[in-house]
C-alpha positions in Angstrom: 38.0 -49.9 78.8 39.3 -46.6 79.0 42.6 -48.1 78.2 41.5 -49.3 75.1 39.9 -45.7 74.1 42.9 -44.1 74.9 45.2 -46.8 72.3 42.2 -45.9 69.7 42.7 -41.9 70.2 46.3 -42.1 70.2 47.9 -40.0 67.4 52.1 -40.2 67.4 54.1 -38.1 66.9 54.3 -37.4 62.4 50.7 -38.4 62.9 50.0 -35.4 64.4 52.4 -33.3 62.8 50.1 -34.6 60.0 46.9 -33.6 60.9 47.7 -30.7 62.3 49.2 -29.8 58.1 45.9 -31.4 57.0 43.6 -28.9 59.6 45.4 -25.9 57.6 45.2 -26.8 53.9 41.5 -26.7 54.9 41.2 -23.6 56.7 44.3 -22.4 53.6 41.9 -23.9 51.1 38.6 -22.1 52.5 39.5 -18.6 53.2 41.3 -18.9 49.4 37.1 -19.7 48.2 36.2 -16.7 49.9 37.9 -14.4 48.9 39.1 -15.2 45.4 37.0 -13.9 43.6 37.2 -10.5 44.7 41.3 -10.7 43.6 39.7 -12.3 40.2 37.3 -10.6 39.3 38.9 -6.9 40.3 38.8 -4.8 36.7 42.0 -2.4 35.4 40.4 0.5 36.0 41.6 3.2 33.5 42.3 6.7 32.6 40.3 7.4 29.1 41.6 10.9 29.6 44.6 10.2 29.2 44.1 7.8 26.4 42.5 10.0 24.6 45.0 12.6 25.2 47.7 11.3 24.5 45.9 9.1 20.9 42.7 11.9 19.6 42.9 10.1 16.4 41.7 7.2 17.6 38.9 9.0 20.2 37.9 11.3 16.9 37.5 8.1 14.3 35.8 6.7 17.1 33.2 10.2 17.3 32.6 10.0 13.8 31.3 6.8 13.6 28.8 7.1 16.4 27.7 10.1 14.3 27.1 9.0 11.2 25.3 5.2 12.6 23.5 7.9 14.9 22.8 10.3 11.2 21.7 6.8 9.6 19.2 5.6 12.6 17.1 8.8 11.6 17.4 9.5 8.3 14.5 9.1 6.0 13.2 5.9 4.4 14.5 5.4 1.3 11.0 6.3 -0.8 8.5 8.6 1.0 4.4 9.1 0.2 2.1 10.6 0.7 0.3 9.9 3.7 -3.0 10.5 6.0 -1.8 10.4 9.4 -5.4 9.4 10.3 -5.8 6.7 8.7 -2.5 4.7 7.7 -1.7 1.2 9.4 0.8 0.3 11.5 2.8 -1.1 8.9 3.0 2.3 6.9 3.8 4.4 9.4 7.2 1.5 9.4 7.2 2.8 5.8 7.8 5.9 7.2 11.2 4.9 9.5 8.8 4.6 12.8 10.2 1.0 14.2 6.8 -1.0 15.6 6.7 -0.3 19.2 6.7 4.1 17.7 4.1 3.3 15.3 2.2 1.4 17.9 2.1 4.0 19.8 0.7 6.3 17.1 -2.1 3.7 16.9 -2.9 4.0 20.4 -2.5 8.1 20.4 -6.1 7.6 17.7 -8.0 3.9 19.3 -8.2 6.3 22.6 -10.2 9.1 19.6 -6.9 11.5 18.7 -6.8 13.2 15.3 -4.7 15.1 13.5 -5.8 17.6 12.4 -3.2 19.7 10.6 0.1 18.9 9.2 2.4 20.0 12.7 -0.4 18.2 15.0 1.9 14.8 13.9 4.9 17.0 15.3 3.7 16.7 18.0 4.2 12.5 19.2 7.2 12.2 21.1 8.1 9.4 18.6 8.5 11.9 15.7 11.7 14.4 16.1 12.1 17.0 14.6 13.7 15.9 12.0 11.7 13.2 10.7 9.0 15.8 10.3 10.3 18.0 8.6 11.2 15.0 5.7 7.6 14.1 6.1 6.3 17.5 6.1 5.6 18.0 2.3 3.9 14.7 1.8 1.1 15.1 5.1 -2.2 14.8 3.2 -3.8 17.7 6.0 -3.7 21.5 6.4 -1.3 23.7 7.3 -2.8 25.3 9.8 -6.7 25.6 10.5 -7.1 29.7 10.7 -5.2 29.1 7.1 -8.1 27.1 5.5 -10.5 28.9 6.7 -9.8 31.8 5.6 -9.2 30.3 2.4 -13.2 28.7 2.3 -13.9 31.9 3.0 -12.4 34.2 0.0 -14.2 33.5 -3.4 -11.3 35.1 -4.9 -8.4 32.5 -2.8 -10.9 29.6 -2.5 -9.0 26.8 -1.0 -9.0 24.2 -3.7 -9.1 20.6 -2.4 -6.4 17.9 -5.1 -8.9 16.4 -7.6 -9.5 12.8 -6.3 -7.1 9.6 -8.8 -9.3 7.0 -9.4 -7.3 4.2 -10.4 -8.0 0.8 -12.8 -7.9 -2.1 -9.9 -6.6 -4.4 -12.4 -4.8 -2.4 -14.5 -2.3 0.5 -11.7 1.0 -0.8 -10.7 2.7 0.0 -7.5 3.8 4.0 -8.1 0.3 4.6 -9.4 -1.5 3.2 -6.2 0.7 5.2 -3.9 -1.3 7.8 -5.0 -3.7 7.7 -3.4 -4.9 8.6 0.3 -4.4 5.0 3.2 -2.1 3.4 0.2 1.7 3.6 1.1 4.1 1.9 -0.4 3.5 -1.7 1.4 0.2 -1.7 1.0 0.7 -1.0 -3.3 2.8 -4.2 -2.9 0.6 -6.3 -2.0 -2.5 -5.3 -3.6 -0.3 -5.9 -6.9 1.1 -9.4 -5.4 -2.3 -10.5 -4.3 -4.3 -9.4 -8.1 -1.5 -11.3 -9.8 -2.2 -14.5 -7.1 -5.9 -13.8 -7.8 -5.7 -13.8 -11.6 -7.7 -10.2 -11.1 -9.8 -8.5 -9.2 -13.9 -9.1 -10.5 -15.4 -6.6 -7.4 -13.4 -3.7 -5.2 -15.5 -5.8 -2.0 -11.8 -7.9 -2.6 -9.1 -5.1 -1.9 -10.9 -5.6 1.3 -9.1 -8.9 1.3 -5.7 -7.7 1.6 -3.9 -8.5 4.5 -4.0 -5.6 6.6 -6.6 -3.2 4.6 -9.6 -3.1 7.0 -13.1 -1.4 6.6 -12.4 1.7 7.1 -9.6 2.3 4.8 -12.2 0.6 2.5 -14.2 3.8 3.2 -12.2 5.7 1.9 -9.7 3.9 -1.3 -13.8 2.7 -2.9 -14.4 6.1 -4.5 -11.0 5.8 -5.7 -11.2 2.9 -7.7 -12.4 1.0 -11.0 -12.8 -1.7 -12.4 -13.3 -0.7 -15.7 -13.6 -4.3 -17.4 -12.4 -6.8 -15.7 -9.6 -9.7 -17.4 -9.5 -12.4 -15.0 -7.1 -14.9 -15.6 -9.2 -18.1 -15.3 -8.9 -21.8 -14.2 -8.0 -24.2 -16.3 -10.5 -27.2 -14.5 -10.2 -30.5 -17.2 -6.7 -29.4 -17.5 -5.0 -28.3 -14.6 -3.3 -30.3 -11.8 -3.5 -30.0 -8.2 -0.2 -27.9 -7.8 -1.9 -24.7 -10.0 -4.5 -24.8 -8.2 -4.0 -25.2 -4.8 -1.5 -21.4 -6.1 -5.3 -19.6 -6.1 -6.2 -17.3 -3.0 -9.3 -19.2 -2.7 -9.1 -23.1 -3.1 -6.0 -24.8 -0.4 -4.5 -28.5 -0.7 -7.7 -30.9 -0.4 -10.0 -28.7 -2.2 -7.6 -28.7 -5.3 -7.2 -32.3 -4.6 -11.3 -33.2 -4.0 -11.6 -30.8 -8.0 -8.5 -33.1 -9.6 -10.9 -36.4 -8.4 -14.1 -35.2 -9.0 -12.5 -35.2 -12.7 -10.7 -38.1 -13.0 -13.8 -40.3 -12.2 -16.3 -38.5 -13.9 -14.6 -37.2 -17.0 -13.7 -33.9 -17.6 -16.4 -31.3 -15.9 -19.6 -30.3 -19.0 -19.7 -27.3 -16.9 -18.7 -25.9 -14.1 -20.9 -25.3 -11.8 -20.0 -29.8 -11.3 -17.7 -28.2 -8.8 -21.8 -27.7 -6.9 -21.2 -32.0 -6.1 -17.7 -31.8 -4.2 -19.1 -32.0 -0.5 -16.0 -29.6 0.3 -16.1 -27.4 -2.0 -19.3 -24.7 0.0 -21.4 -23.1 -1.8 -20.5 -19.4 -0.3 -16.7 -20.8 -1.9 -18.3 -21.7 -5.2 -20.0 -18.0 -5.8 -16.7 -16.1 -5.3 -14.5 -19.3 -6.9 -17.2 -19.1 -10.1 -15.4 -16.0 -11.9 -11.8 -17.6 -12.2 -13.6 -20.9 -14.0 -14.1 -22.0 -16.8 -13.8 -25.9 -18.5 -11.5 -25.0 -22.1 -8.4 -23.8 -22.7 -8.6 -20.3 -22.6 
């Protein structure tokens, strides 16, 4: 039995050499795998100061590019507008040049009860650089100082005169005129004009609250600054328009627009806009909102 085991584990001289060679190669591979990352990931260290001394023109150009980029970053927005920092919202702050995070920090300050009483209160916000404040300062709708404000109020001969309120016609005004209102900047002005076009005109001022971003607080500020005049409403000709055309109105979705067209096909042309009350998908509240925009005629 022992002789058989010896025969089984016996190696010739050439076999022993081959075994040692294989074992050595395995050991070398283990060592290489352990230390190779340190060797191949070694980075070349550059002497920056030496390179700058040898190639000053290249470094001067790089510095100039970085400065120009920084200046662009800190530059004013393309269009500044008068604003009250106690009223404007996220989009307006961003339109003035702040990032979303910077605008959010100011809104957070206001939500915690922070109030801007004088212009320089804006400068105290850490997200407002001195350069940006210098650009904003003429457009901030706040007094320069509280003492100055009170002094002028107490002098009959130099009575502080508040700016005359601007009143604009909501159905005829343009974006430029809207930005003169307290609390309205280019972003809101553009949204108001687009929404007015989609509606076909405003028939009451409260509809302005349907514009995305205009909240109840801002509406309180805006109402005294707005008028409607004689509303000129663009009508929806329900006997002639197809579903896709009806659906373009903000008050109607695709299902409701289809329901109007299908009702007309089944019952013939509408003889009165009140027949829309017979359409199940049109609620009473929707009908009341939509009524000023409805017409059965050609005009």
